[in-house]
C-alpha atoms as one frame of an Amber mdcrd trajectory, in Angstrom:
protein
  27.029 -18.583  -9.762  23.083 -18.447  -9.482  21.187 -15.422 -10.593  20.373
 -13.189  -7.403  16.833 -13.467  -6.477  14.997 -10.116  -7.004  12.922  -8.666
  -4.192  11.020  -5.238  -4.617   9.554  -3.164  -1.775   7.307  -0.185  -1.660
   9.173   3.121  -1.374   6.912   4.747   1.309   7.384   5.260   4.929   4.628
   2.790   5.790   6.691   0.054   4.369  10.080   0.698   5.958   9.645  -1.686
   8.919   9.067  -4.521   6.415  12.072  -3.455   4.326  14.636  -2.744   6.993
  16.679  -5.941   6.785  16.670  -6.104   3.055  18.036  -2.495   2.903  20.541
  -3.328   5.392  21.591  -6.239   3.244  21.137  -8.989   5.928  22.537 -12.426
   5.074  20.552 -15.026   3.223  21.367 -18.654   1.964  21.102 -17.199  -1.596
  22.294 -14.118  -3.435  19.558 -11.403  -3.744  19.241  -7.894  -4.940  16.645
  -5.475  -3.515  15.096  -2.521  -5.203  12.433  -0.013  -3.973   9.511   1.416
  -6.208   6.094   2.671  -6.023   3.244   0.246  -5.178   1.999  -0.318  -8.800
   5.420  -0.593 -10.048   6.165  -3.367  -7.506   3.139  -5.308  -8.804   4.355
  -4.760 -12.409   7.824  -5.920 -11.730   6.553  -9.206 -10.119   3.994  -9.788
 -12.970   6.796  -9.491 -15.491   9.188 -11.762 -13.710  11.673  -9.034 -13.224
  11.605  -9.994  -9.455  10.823 -12.965  -7.590   9.188 -11.315  -4.684   7.405
  -7.973  -4.192   5.557  -5.976  -1.531   2.303  -5.426  -3.759  -0.924  -3.564
  -3.354  -3.676  -6.076  -2.206  -5.998  -4.917  -5.035  -3.339  -6.177  -7.537
  -3.447  -9.834  -6.184  -6.284 -10.955  -8.522  -4.263 -10.034 -11.467  -1.184
 -12.003 -10.387  -2.195 -15.545 -10.805  -0.120 -18.180  -9.317   1.740 -16.120
  -6.719   2.032 -17.146  -3.037   1.056 -14.634  -0.579   3.058 -14.430   2.800
   0.237 -14.949   5.333   1.918 -13.189   8.305   3.409  -9.929   7.033   1.939
  -6.839   5.379   1.036  -3.228   5.898  -2.274  -2.785   7.767  -4.355  -0.785
  10.097  -7.515  -0.858  12.259  -8.912   2.715  11.570  -7.778   6.101  10.397
  -4.224   6.384   8.913  -3.892   9.901   7.551  -1.872   8.701   4.624  -4.634
   7.265   2.389  -7.042  10.187   1.730  -9.835  10.944  -0.962  -9.598  14.678
  -1.285 -12.535  16.265  -3.027 -13.661  19.562  -4.195 -17.293  18.639  -3.707
 -19.261  16.194  -1.338 -18.427  12.415  -2.042 -22.013  11.829  -3.283 -21.508
  14.554  -5.912 -18.151  13.372  -7.484 -18.338  12.734 -11.163 -14.723  12.506
 -11.973 -11.775  10.821 -10.024  -8.038  11.599 -10.804  -6.046   8.493 -10.294
  -2.281   7.922 -10.170  -0.892   4.566 -11.454   1.210   4.040  -8.474  -1.906
   3.608  -6.163  -3.951   0.502  -6.525  -5.403  -0.596  -3.229  -6.296   2.979
  -2.280  -7.964   3.905  -5.605  -9.926   0.605  -5.551 -10.967   1.333  -2.026
 -12.079   4.815  -2.918 -13.994   3.716  -5.930 -15.613   0.812  -3.776 -16.715
   3.403  -1.174 -17.936   5.875  -3.610 -20.055   3.187  -5.338 -21.368   1.330
  -2.421 -21.574   4.075   0.283 -22.223   7.233  -1.742 -23.904   5.949  -4.986
 -21.595   7.346  -7.523 -19.387   5.717 -10.032 -17.110   8.500 -11.245 -15.189
   8.637 -14.466 -11.408   8.051 -13.954  -8.894  10.523 -15.090  -5.176   9.659
 -15.166  -3.161  12.247 -13.277   0.140  12.573 -11.558   0.951  14.430  -8.257
   1.050  17.058  -6.670  -2.514  17.299  -5.307  -3.130  20.711  -7.187  -2.403
  19.194 -10.468  -4.447  16.090  -9.968  -7.542  18.250  -9.118  -7.252  20.422
 -12.132  -9.534  18.370 -14.284 -11.302  16.221 -11.666 -13.699  16.628  -8.796
 -11.654  14.286  -6.448  -8.591  12.415  -6.233  -6.792   9.800  -4.110  -3.466
  10.687  -2.348  -1.283   8.332  -0.598   1.913   7.783   1.300   4.082  10.748
   2.334   2.304  13.388   0.155  -0.953  12.477   1.998   0.618  12.740   5.428
   2.001  16.179   4.514  -1.449  17.717   3.463  -3.849  15.833   5.700  -6.024
  18.322   7.578  -4.569  21.287   5.489  -6.176  21.061   2.028  -9.200  23.226
   2.706 -11.260  20.608   0.832 -13.355  17.556   1.609 -11.121  14.879   2.891
 -11.981  11.310   3.688  -9.647   9.067   5.430 -10.338   5.879   3.379  -9.030
   3.415   5.969 -11.194   4.995   8.643 -14.284   4.862   6.217 -13.689   1.059
   5.595 -13.405   0.243   9.286 -16.659   2.249  10.003 -18.364   0.318   7.007
 -17.193  -3.212   7.910 -15.601  -3.189  11.287 -12.732  -5.029   9.784  -8.971
  -3.941   9.494  -7.658  -2.887   6.187  -4.587  -4.410   4.478  -2.948  -2.187
   1.889  -0.043  -4.364   0.969   1.390  -7.919   1.312   4.439  -9.842   0.257
   3.811 -11.820  -2.842   6.128 -14.593  -4.091   6.646 -16.147  -7.544   6.091
 -19.902  -7.488   9.667 -20.095  -8.757  11.099 -18.250  -5.775  13.311 -20.186
  -3.313  11.477 -21.534  -0.296  13.891 -19.696   1.992  12.704 -16.135   0.561
   9.936 -16.237   3.079  12.372 -16.538   5.933  14.338 -13.713   4.417  11.149
 -11.492   4.652  10.572 -12.456   8.230  14.128 -11.660   9.054  13.802  -8.264
   7.288  11.043  -7.296   9.619  12.949  -8.745  12.817  15.871  -6.569  11.839
  13.706  -3.419  12.220  12.261  -4.557  15.492  15.896  -5.239  16.768  16.964
  -1.578  15.758  13.806   0.226  16.032  14.764   3.497  17.810  17.915   3.910
  15.513  15.816   3.300  12.509  12.961   5.428  13.498  15.251   8.394  13.518
  16.613   7.694  10.129  13.277   7.212   8.651  12.024  10.465  10.009  15.079
  12.314   8.573  14.651  10.373   5.189  10.940  11.179   4.799  11.166  14.762
   6.402   8.570  13.994   9.123   9.017  14.716  12.871  10.333  11.707  14.882
   7.472  11.716  17.141   4.972  11.553  14.331   6.843   8.755  12.618   6.931
   6.692  15.876   3.140   7.161  16.425   2.443   6.386  12.893   4.512   3.187
  12.778   3.711   1.956  16.310   0.087   2.962  16.840  -1.542   3.519  13.683
  -0.086   0.785  11.437   0.767  -2.917  12.075   2.852  -5.274  10.107   2.168
  -8.636  11.519  -1.093  -9.936  10.096  -3.654 -12.104  11.981  -6.893 -13.993
  11.197  -8.874 -10.666  11.359  -6.485  -8.954   8.917  -6.740 -11.765   6.576
 -10.606 -11.732   6.820 -10.503  -7.796   6.122  -8.322  -8.511   2.979 -10.620
 -11.244   1.644 -13.731  -9.094   2.226 -12.288  -6.090   0.583 -11.427  -8.197
  -2.533 -14.838  -9.787  -2.539 -16.625  -6.427  -2.349 -14.367  -4.866  -4.854
 -14.752  -7.676  -7.289 -18.655  -7.626  -6.832 -18.692  -3.788  -7.382 -16.565
  -4.173 -10.497 -13.882  -1.776  -9.325 -10.713  -4.010  -9.231  -7.717  -2.580
 -11.214  -7.005  -3.713 -14.772  -4.433  -6.648 -14.930  -0.902  -5.466 -14.279
   1.592  -5.597 -17.311   5.079  -4.388 -17.937
């Protein structure tokens, strides 16, 4: 019996529509196993060949040579999201230290890019783990993402910068946070499985919205607005242009993350 194909997905609310079918165990023409992890861990799992496909931060793509990016699916937005924030104890142009968590790659890269190019500062990076108060103990600012960011947005009493809104204001382009990346050795039909997983979400949308709201402890109307109006999951040429421009600017500014390793 062939070894199951490994697929890793990001364990945040914003990825649930892409993972719905995989979580439900929809049929595929090959055996597969599905796991959920933080964004950085998904990239690490793919780099180490522990899985054959993963939903990875866009900022990790340059350090994943040879992977095939699914062109039509990802986690993207065209403005403010409230789930990807730079939270700072001082004005952005005065930030000297930035606390970063290994789970966050695209958001930290975007924060560093904006701080360098828009605010003229290149802060020293300090490793830190959530919660927010701990991350700010020894740093001027930090990046907070996902469900924790949604819970504190607008309530920190500190300077908050919605990073996706700042990107859109700067470039006029969408921002793509994560995409499916496939190992060259992955079966060709894996791509079809990923499309079918998202189709499963659309076919069971209302039922899944209610379960996701419960699982992530958010009000259902807020989850509906977030997943239907704030984010989108089917990528077009404009999204791909935004992704390419982000990687180009990050590379030129020297803020891409270190290569991913096990």
